N, CA, C and O of each residue as an XYZ file, in Angstrom:
632
protein
N       0.841     -1.182      0.000
C       0.000      0.000      0.000
C       0.881      1.238      0.000
O       1.894      1.286      0.697
N       0.499      2.226     -0.772
C       1.293      3.445     -0.851
C       1.012      4.348      0.333
O      -0.060      4.296      0.936
N       1.975      5.163      0.650
C       1.838      6.106      1.748
C       1.017      7.310      1.300
O       1.069      7.684      0.128
N       0.255      7.928      2.212
C      -0.489      9.136      1.847
C       0.453     10.231      1.371
O       1.569     10.379      1.869
N      -0.015     10.979      0.413
C       0.760     12.074     -0.171
C       0.753     13.258      0.791
O      -0.311     13.663      1.258
N       1.924     13.818      1.095
C       2.031     14.950      2.005
C       2.703     16.119      1.307
O       3.879     16.384      1.559
N       1.996     16.820      0.442
C       2.614     17.964     -0.212
C       2.583     19.177      0.695
O       1.686     19.329      1.524
N       3.561     20.025      0.527
C       3.524     21.297      1.235
C       3.130     22.361      0.230
O       3.028     22.090     -0.967
N       2.912     23.559      0.712
C       2.506     24.624     -0.202
C       3.690     25.494     -0.610
O       3.501     26.629     -1.047
N       4.910     24.972     -0.471
C       6.092     25.705     -0.907
C       6.898     24.833     -1.868
O       6.776     23.608     -1.865
N       7.711     25.475     -2.677
C       8.586     24.748     -3.580
C       9.761     24.201     -2.784
O       9.903     24.475     -1.592
N      10.600     23.426     -3.460
C      11.770     22.856     -2.782
C      12.755     23.934     -2.361
O      13.576     23.701     -1.474
N      12.690     25.109     -2.979
C      13.583     26.205     -2.599
C      12.990     27.059     -1.478
O      13.607     28.034     -1.050
N      11.784     26.694     -0.995
C      11.161     27.417      0.098
C      10.255     28.557     -0.333
O       9.650     29.218      0.511
N      10.154     28.796     -1.634
C       9.297     29.860     -2.145
C       7.860     29.342     -2.176
O       7.622     28.229     -2.646
N       6.899     30.126     -1.685
C       5.511     29.648     -1.708
C       4.997     29.456     -3.135
O       5.251     30.277     -4.017
N       4.271     28.355     -3.343
C       3.622     28.150     -4.629
C       2.452     29.118     -4.729
O       1.758     29.343     -3.737
N       2.216     29.696     -5.905
C       1.089     30.611     -6.036
C      -0.231     29.858     -5.929
O      -0.327     28.715     -6.376
N      -1.246     30.481     -5.345
C      -2.541     29.813     -5.231
C      -3.191     29.649     -6.595
O      -2.898     30.395     -7.530
N      -4.055     28.687     -6.695
C      -4.784     28.417     -7.928
C      -6.024     29.302     -7.958
O      -6.835     29.272     -7.032
N      -6.169     30.079     -9.009
C      -7.315     30.961     -9.145
C      -8.550     30.238     -9.672
O      -8.475     29.074    -10.066
N      -9.679     30.929     -9.676
C     -10.946     30.350    -10.092
C     -10.952     29.873    -11.545
O     -11.458     28.780    -11.796
N     -10.425     30.618    -12.513
C     -10.455     30.114    -13.896
C      -9.753     28.762    -14.055
O     -10.258     27.874    -14.742
N      -8.605     28.612    -13.428
C      -7.884     27.335    -13.522
C      -8.646     26.237    -12.785
O      -8.680     25.097    -13.248
N      -9.253     26.558    -11.655
C     -10.083     25.579    -10.934
C     -11.208     25.074    -11.826
O     -11.494     23.877    -11.867
N     -11.845     26.000    -12.540
C     -12.952     25.620    -13.417
C     -12.477     24.715    -14.550
O     -13.178     23.776    -14.927
N     -11.292     24.990    -15.095
C     -10.735     24.129    -16.135
C     -10.406     22.740    -15.587
O     -10.630     21.736    -16.263
N      -9.879     22.680    -14.374
C      -9.606     21.392    -13.725
C     -10.920     20.626    -13.544
O     -10.996     19.428    -13.820
N     -11.960     21.339    -13.073
C     -13.249     20.691    -12.853
C     -13.845     20.181    -14.162
O     -14.427     19.097    -14.189
N     -13.711     20.937    -15.237
C     -14.218     20.516    -16.544
C     -13.501     19.246    -17.006
O     -14.138     18.298    -17.466
N     -12.192     19.235    -16.882
C     -11.377     18.078    -17.273
C     -11.781     16.851    -16.459
O     -12.001     15.773    -17.012
N     -11.878     17.025    -15.139
C     -12.231     15.896    -14.277
C     -13.672     15.453    -14.470
O     -13.982     14.278    -14.273
N     -14.560     16.364    -14.850
C     -15.950     15.995    -15.095
C     -16.046     14.971    -16.217
O     -16.814     14.014    -16.119
N     -15.280     15.162    -17.274
C     -15.276     14.206    -18.384
C     -14.832     12.825    -17.878
O     -15.436     11.809    -18.224
N     -13.790     12.797    -17.067
C     -13.290     11.520    -16.531
C     -14.295     10.884    -15.576
O     -14.506      9.671    -15.609
N     -14.912     11.696    -14.731
C     -15.872     11.167    -13.759
C     -17.106     10.619    -14.476
O     -17.632      9.579    -14.082
N     -17.572     11.296    -15.514
C     -18.720     10.786    -16.277
C     -18.386      9.427    -16.883
O     -19.198      8.504    -16.819
N     -17.207      9.297    -17.466
C     -16.782      8.009    -18.030
C     -16.713      6.942    -16.937
O     -17.145      5.808    -17.143
N     -16.173      7.306    -15.784
C     -16.073      6.370    -14.667
C     -17.455      5.948    -14.175
O     -17.665      4.778    -13.855
N     -18.390      6.881    -14.111
C     -19.743      6.562    -13.654
C     -20.494      5.706    -14.673
O     -21.317      4.873    -14.292
N     -20.222      5.902    -15.951
C     -20.816      5.028    -16.975
C     -20.321      3.600    -16.783
O     -21.103      2.650    -16.835
N     -19.015      3.456    -16.558
C     -18.446      2.123    -16.317
C     -19.034      1.519    -15.044
O     -19.376      0.337    -15.022
N     -19.154      2.323    -13.982
C     -19.740      1.841    -12.729
C     -21.188      1.408    -12.943
O     -21.630      0.411    -12.372
N     -21.921      2.149    -13.761
C     -23.300      1.783    -14.063
C     -23.386      0.469    -14.815
O     -24.262     -0.352    -14.548
N     -22.469      0.273    -15.761
C     -22.440     -0.988    -16.514
C     -22.120     -2.155    -15.586
O     -22.711     -3.228    -15.704
N     -21.194     -1.945    -14.673
C     -20.841     -2.995    -13.715
C     -22.030     -3.336    -12.823
O     -22.205     -4.493    -12.441
N     -22.848     -2.340    -12.488
C     -23.997     -2.541    -11.603
C     -25.188     -3.180    -12.306
O     -26.073     -3.716    -11.639
N     -25.230     -3.137    -13.629
C     -26.397     -3.640    -14.369
C     -26.853     -5.050    -13.969
O     -28.049     -5.256    -13.764
N     -25.946     -6.021    -13.851
C     -26.421     -7.363    -13.478
C     -27.087     -7.414    -12.100
O     -27.881     -8.315    -11.830
N     -26.772     -6.464    -11.240
C     -27.309     -6.467     -9.883
C     -28.549     -5.577     -9.730
O     -29.385     -5.815     -8.859
N     -28.659     -4.562    -10.575
C     -29.738     -3.593    -10.420
C     -30.809     -3.698    -11.493
O     -31.921     -3.204    -11.303
N     -30.501     -4.324    -12.599
C     -31.438     -4.350    -13.714
C     -31.379     -3.038    -14.462
O     -30.527     -2.196    -14.175
N     -32.258     -2.855    -15.405
C     -32.219     -1.658    -16.242
C     -33.117     -0.541    -15.728
O     -33.210      0.513    -16.357
N     -33.772     -0.752    -14.605
C     -34.732      0.246    -14.121
C     -34.131      1.276    -13.163
O     -34.834      2.198    -12.749
N     -32.865      1.147    -12.802
C     -32.249      2.073    -11.847
C     -31.922      3.401    -12.509
O     -31.450      3.442    -13.645
N     -32.179      4.489    -11.786
C     -31.844      5.819    -12.280
C     -31.179      6.615    -11.170
O     -31.666      6.662    -10.040
N     -30.057      7.242    -11.512
C     -29.368      8.099    -10.538
C     -30.268      9.275    -10.202
O     -30.905      9.852    -11.083
N     -30.316      9.624     -8.933
C     -31.145     10.726     -8.478
C     -32.548     10.286     -8.117
O     -33.254     10.985     -7.391
N     -32.953      9.145     -8.613
C     -34.293      8.632     -8.332
C     -34.239      7.438     -7.387
O     -35.096      7.293     -6.515
N     -33.249      6.597     -7.557
C     -33.070      5.420     -6.706
C     -31.938      5.702     -5.724
O     -30.786      5.875     -6.122
N     -32.275      5.746     -4.450
C     -31.339      6.192     -3.414
C     -30.080      5.325     -3.360
O     -28.971      5.861     -3.366
N     -30.225      4.013     -3.308
C     -29.037      3.153     -3.188
C     -28.130      3.258     -4.410
O     -26.906      3.290     -4.283
N     -28.732      3.312     -5.583
C     -27.939      3.434     -6.809
C     -27.219      4.782     -6.837
O     -26.055      4.854     -7.230
N     -27.895      5.833     -6.427
C     -27.284      7.163     -6.375
C     -26.124      7.179     -5.385
O     -25.065      7.733     -5.680
N     -26.316      6.574     -4.209
C     -25.241      6.507     -3.211
C     -24.048      5.711     -3.745
O     -22.897      6.057     -3.478
N     -24.325      4.653     -4.492
C     -23.258      3.861     -5.112
C     -22.434      4.729     -6.068
O     -21.204      4.698     -6.036
N     -23.116      5.500     -6.915
C     -22.406      6.353     -7.870
C     -21.623      7.463     -7.161
O     -20.511      7.790     -7.574
N     -22.189      8.041     -6.107
C     -21.479      9.068     -5.343
C     -20.250      8.454     -4.669
O     -19.200      9.091     -4.594
N     -20.378      7.221     -4.181
C     -19.238      6.537     -3.561
C     -18.125      6.285     -4.581
O     -16.944      6.402     -4.252
N     -18.494      5.941     -5.811
C     -17.491      5.749     -6.867
C     -16.787      7.074     -7.153
O     -15.562      7.119     -7.270
N     -17.560      8.144     -7.265
C     -17.006      9.484     -7.506
C     -16.074      9.878     -6.371
O     -14.954     10.330     -6.610
N     -16.536      9.705     -5.132
C     -15.713     10.027     -3.962
C     -14.434      9.186     -3.947
O     -13.355      9.695     -3.643
N     -14.557      7.915     -4.273
C     -13.382      7.037     -4.289
C     -12.331      7.506     -5.282
O     -11.134      7.468     -4.995
N     -12.783      7.947     -6.452
C     -11.835      8.438     -7.463
C     -11.106      9.691     -6.971
O      -9.876      9.712     -6.916
N     -11.860     10.735     -6.613
C     -11.195     11.991     -6.253
C     -10.384     11.844     -4.969
O      -9.274     12.368     -4.876
N     -10.919     11.144     -3.992
C     -10.200     10.994     -2.721
C      -8.948     10.157     -2.881
O      -7.902     10.489     -2.324
N      -9.043      9.080     -3.632
C      -7.866      8.255     -3.884
C      -6.766      9.046     -4.568
O      -5.590      8.918     -4.227
N      -7.157      9.870     -5.541
C      -6.171     10.713     -6.224
C      -5.576     11.744     -5.269
O      -4.364     11.962     -5.268
N      -6.421     12.379     -4.457
C      -5.921     13.388     -3.517
C      -4.959     12.780     -2.500
O      -3.918     13.362     -2.196
N      -5.309     11.615     -1.980
C      -4.515     10.999     -0.913
C      -3.211     10.412     -1.444
O      -2.155     10.598     -0.840
N      -3.281      9.711     -2.561
C      -2.107      8.964     -3.018
C      -1.264      9.680     -4.074
O      -0.100      9.328     -4.265
N      -1.831     10.682     -4.765
C      -1.068     11.344     -5.827
C      -1.008     12.856     -5.660
O      -0.297     13.529     -6.407
N      -1.737     13.397     -4.700
C      -1.720     14.843     -4.495
C      -2.618     15.606     -5.452
O      -2.623     16.837     -5.449
N      -3.378     14.891     -6.269
C      -4.295     15.565     -7.181
C      -4.885     14.611     -8.188
O      -4.360     13.523     -8.420
N      -5.984     15.030     -8.786
C      -6.648     14.237     -9.809
C      -5.924     14.371    -11.145
O      -4.956     15.122    -11.268
N      -6.397     13.649    -12.124
C      -5.800     13.728    -13.457
C      -5.962     15.146    -14.014
O      -5.039     15.680    -14.628
N      -7.125     15.749    -13.802
C      -7.338     17.127    -14.246
C      -6.389     18.103    -13.576
O      -5.913     19.045    -14.210
N      -6.112     17.884    -12.305
C      -5.162     18.750    -11.586
C      -3.772     18.625    -12.180
O      -3.068     19.620    -12.355
N      -3.383     17.400    -12.488
C      -2.050     17.205    -13.077
C      -1.964     17.839    -14.460
O      -0.947     18.436    -14.815
N      -3.042     17.707    -15.242
C      -3.035     18.274    -16.591
C      -2.924     19.800    -16.564
O      -2.287     20.389    -17.437
N      -3.534     20.438    -15.575
C      -3.508     21.902    -15.474
C      -2.456     22.396    -14.486
O      -2.492     23.549    -14.057
N      -1.507     21.509    -14.125
C      -0.363     21.861    -13.276
C      -0.787     22.473    -11.942
O      -0.307     23.526    -11.523
N      -1.705     21.764    -11.301
C      -2.222     22.158     -9.992
C      -2.051     20.966     -9.067
O      -2.148     19.817     -9.498
N      -1.800     21.238     -7.805
C      -1.746     20.136     -6.844
C      -2.426     20.558     -5.552
O      -2.579     21.745     -5.264
N      -2.822     19.572     -4.793
C      -3.465     19.806     -3.512
C      -2.388     19.864     -2.442
O      -1.590     18.937     -2.307
N      -2.366     20.938     -1.691
C      -1.359     21.118     -0.646
C      -2.049     21.264      0.698
O      -3.153     21.802      0.791
N      -1.397     20.786      1.721
C      -1.906     20.910      3.080
C      -1.517     22.271      3.648
O      -0.405     22.748      3.423
N      -2.422     22.883      4.374
C      -2.080     24.140      5.045
C      -1.454     23.882      6.410
O      -0.896     24.793      7.022
N      -1.546     22.644      6.888
C      -1.050     22.312      8.228
C       0.179     21.418      8.200
O       0.800     21.194      9.239
N       0.544     20.900      7.023
C       1.670     19.981      6.933
C       1.291     18.535      7.176
O       2.127     17.644      7.028
N       0.027     18.282      7.553
C      -0.430     16.913      7.785
C      -0.743     16.247      6.455
O      -1.159     16.915      5.508
N      -0.544     14.928      6.373
C      -0.891     14.243      5.121
C      -2.411     14.215      4.925
O      -3.180     14.239      5.886
N      -2.809     14.166      3.684
C      -4.224     14.046      3.353
C      -4.691     12.662      3.776
O      -3.995     11.673      3.550
N      -5.859     12.590      4.386
C      -6.423     11.304      4.784
C      -7.882     11.246      4.348
O      -8.411     12.207      3.791
N      -8.526     10.111      4.607
C      -9.905      9.916      4.148
C     -10.870     10.880      4.827
O     -11.836     11.317      4.202
N     -10.632     11.219      6.082
C     -11.515     12.154      6.787
C     -11.459     13.527      6.134
O     -12.496     14.121      5.840
N     -10.267     14.026      5.910
C     -10.108     15.346      5.277
C     -10.608     15.332      3.837
O     -11.179     16.315      3.365
N     -10.396     14.221      3.143
C     -10.907     14.097      1.778
C     -12.434     14.126      1.784
O     -13.050     14.741      0.914
N     -13.038     13.463      2.760
C     -14.495     13.460      2.876
C     -15.041     14.858      3.136
O     -16.039     15.267      2.544
N     -14.375     15.582      4.025
C     -14.791     16.964      4.307
C     -14.678     17.801      3.044
O     -15.599     18.542      2.703
N     -13.560     17.685      2.354
C     -13.349     18.453      1.120
C     -14.416     18.119      0.082
O     -14.951     19.022     -0.561
N     -14.731     16.850     -0.090
C     -15.706     16.406     -1.074
C     -17.103     16.941     -0.743
O     -17.766     17.518     -1.605
N     -17.548     16.753      0.490
C     -18.904     17.172      0.880
C     -19.041     18.689      0.812
O     -20.026     19.197      0.277
N     -18.069     19.414      1.345
C     -18.165     20.877      1.348
C     -18.059     21.428     -0.076
O     -18.668     22.453     -0.381
N     -17.299     20.770     -0.947
C     -17.240     21.246     -2.334
C     -18.591     21.062     -3.028
O     -18.982     21.893     -3.847
N     -19.304     19.983     -2.708
C     -20.650     19.801     -3.261
C     -21.588     20.895     -2.759
O     -22.393     21.433     -3.520
N     -21.476     21.217     -1.473
C     -22.291     22.311     -0.921
C     -21.909     23.646     -1.549
O     -22.776     24.471     -1.837
N     -20.621     23.857     -1.759
C     -20.140     25.088     -2.395
C     -20.763     25.276     -3.767
O     -21.151     26.383     -4.139
N     -20.854     24.195     -4.508
C     -21.428     24.257     -5.851
C     -22.954     24.355     -5.796
O     -23.564     25.058     -6.603
N     -23.563     23.653     -4.850
C     -25.027     23.608     -4.769
C     -25.644     24.958     -4.431
O     -26.780     25.234     -4.817
N     -24.919     25.788     -3.725
C     -25.439     27.109     -3.343
C     -24.987     28.116     -4.396
O     -24.335     29.115     -4.091
N     -25.352     27.824     -5.647
C     -25.059     28.701     -6.789
C     -23.579     29.028     -6.928
O     -23.223     30.103     -7.411
N     -22.712     28.103     -6.506
C     -21.273     28.310     -6.640
C     -20.687     29.295     -5.658
O     -19.536     29.706     -5.801
N     -21.469     29.680     -4.657
C     -21.019     30.701     -3.711
C     -19.722     30.308     -3.005
O     -18.863     31.158     -2.773
N     -19.575     29.036     -2.663
C     -18.359     28.586     -1.994
C     -17.123     28.745     -2.853
O     -16.027     28.947     -2.330
N     -17.284     28.658     -4.165
C     -16.170     28.861     -5.085
C     -15.913     30.351     -5.303
O     -14.767     30.792     -5.375
N     -16.992     31.110     -5.405
C     -16.859     32.544     -5.654
C     -16.170     33.276     -4.509
O     -15.531     34.304     -4.733
N     -16.290     32.765     -3.284
C     -15.613     33.417     -2.156
C     -14.101     33.396     -2.328
O     -13.399     34.228     -1.754
N     -13.591     32.443     -3.121
C     -12.159     32.392     -3.400
C     -11.664     33.614     -4.153
O     -10.480     33.948     -4.097
N     -12.566     34.280     -4.854
C     -12.181     35.501     -5.578
C     -11.893     36.651     -4.620
O     -11.160     37.579     -4.962
N     -12.464     36.591     -3.430
C     -12.344     37.691     -2.472
C     -11.173     37.532     -1.513
O     -10.858     38.451     -0.758
N     -10.532     36.380     -1.539
C      -9.451     36.095     -0.591
C      -8.096     36.135     -1.290
O      -7.975     35.709     -2.438
N      -7.093     36.638     -0.611
C      -5.743     36.708     -1.182
C      -5.175     35.311     -1.448
O      -4.446     35.110     -2.419
N      -5.514     34.340     -0.580
C      -4.994     32.981     -0.764
C      -5.854     32.147     -1.715
O      -5.549     30.978     -1.954
N      -6.922     32.731     -2.260
C      -7.835     32.104     -3.222
C      -8.519     30.845     -2.675
O      -8.997     30.015     -3.447
N      -8.565     30.704     -1.347
C      -9.167     29.522     -0.729
C     -10.690     29.576     -0.806
O     -11.309     30.589     -0.480
N     -11.274     28.474     -1.240
C     -12.724     28.321     -1.285
C     -13.182     27.643      0.008
O     -12.357     27.264      0.839
N     -14.490     27.492      0.175
C     -15.014     26.909      1.413
C     -14.413     25.541      1.704
O     -14.012     25.267      2.835
N     -14.346     24.679      0.688
C     -13.852     23.320      0.924
C     -12.362     23.292      1.223
O     -11.888     22.387      1.910
N     -11.611     24.274      0.713
C     -10.188     24.376      1.061
C     -10.049     24.684      2.553
O      -9.281     24.037      3.266
N     -10.795     25.668      3.000
C     -10.707     26.099      4.393
C     -11.215     25.020      5.345
O     -10.621     24.794      6.400
N     -12.309     24.352      4.980
C     -12.883     23.325      5.850
C     -11.964     22.119      5.997
O     -11.924     21.505      7.064
N     -11.224     21.767      4.944
C     -10.386     20.567      4.982
C      -8.920     20.850      5.301
O      -8.122     19.918      5.404
N      -8.556     22.122      5.460
C      -7.162     22.454      5.749
C      -6.246     22.208      4.567
O      -5.083     21.841      4.735
N      -6.779     22.413      3.364
C      -5.991     22.220      2.152
C      -6.128     23.452      1.275
O      -6.925     24.346      1.555
N      -5.343     23.485      0.216
C      -5.501     24.525     -0.792
C      -4.933     24.012     -2.099
O      -4.061     23.143     -2.123
N      -5.443     24.564     -3.178
C      -4.912     24.232     -4.492
C      -3.837     25.241     -4.838
O      -4.049     26.450     -4.735
N      -2.684     24.742     -5.248
C      -1.585     25.618     -5.653
C      -1.110     25.193     -7.036
O      -1.230     24.034     -7.432
N      -0.569     26.166     -7.751
C       0.026     25.847     -9.049
C       1.383     25.210     -8.811
O       2.141     25.630     -7.937
N       1.674     24.193     -9.604
C       2.979     23.543     -9.487
C       4.063     24.448    -10.029
O       3.838     25.238    -10.946
N       5.236     24.320     -9.448
C       6.386     25.100     -9.919
C       6.759     24.648    -11.324
O       6.618     23.470    -11.652
N       7.231     25.565    -12.154
C       7.697     25.182    -13.489
C       8.846     24.173    -13.377
O       9.512     24.095    -12.344
N       9.068     23.411    -14.434
C      10.112     22.380    -14.418
C      11.474     22.926    -14.062
O      12.262     22.228    -13.424
N      11.779     24.147    -14.450
C      13.094     24.722    -14.180
C      13.333     24.928    -12.688
O      14.479     24.972    -12.240
N      12.231     25.055    -11.902
C      12.374     25.248    -10.464
C      12.452     23.927     -9.700
O      12.805     23.913     -8.521
N      12.129     22.834    -10.359
C      12.143     21.540     -9.687
C      13.530     20.943     -9.695
O      14.326     21.173    -10.606
N      13.802     20.167     -8.653
C      15.094     19.471     -8.602
C      15.077     18.332     -9.615
O      14.053     17.674     -9.797
N      16.203     18.103    -10.267
C      16.266     17.056    -11.292
C      16.352     15.688    -10.691
O      16.413     14.697    -11.418
């Protein structure tokens, strides 16, 4: 089993990584949405022999919880073991701890639930990031994490 990822919010030279702004967050979310939809389609196909063809997400509680659990498993697994999802890596963003503690399932759960609430209230939790110097949204603050842009390759140790 791999160890939990413990990124800090500074580069190897001690310079703070710049926070991730809202436009880049939205691009990361768009990228990951495509992957999550594909993953949920596969999860639905896997469930077919057990649920039949009458199950609908949002209408059948157990099936909906199953799909949310698959979604949570993907994002949380990426956050804990790789420091970010595939979309985060593509847009050169990583999840950093504000406390220095490694990401765990509890913090991932808080981040996941609060991010859903942030989006459900007309995106207000995301929009608050525009008003803060550290660009932290509700789910960043609640989970003790933040999204930072990765240092360019020239700043990384070889």
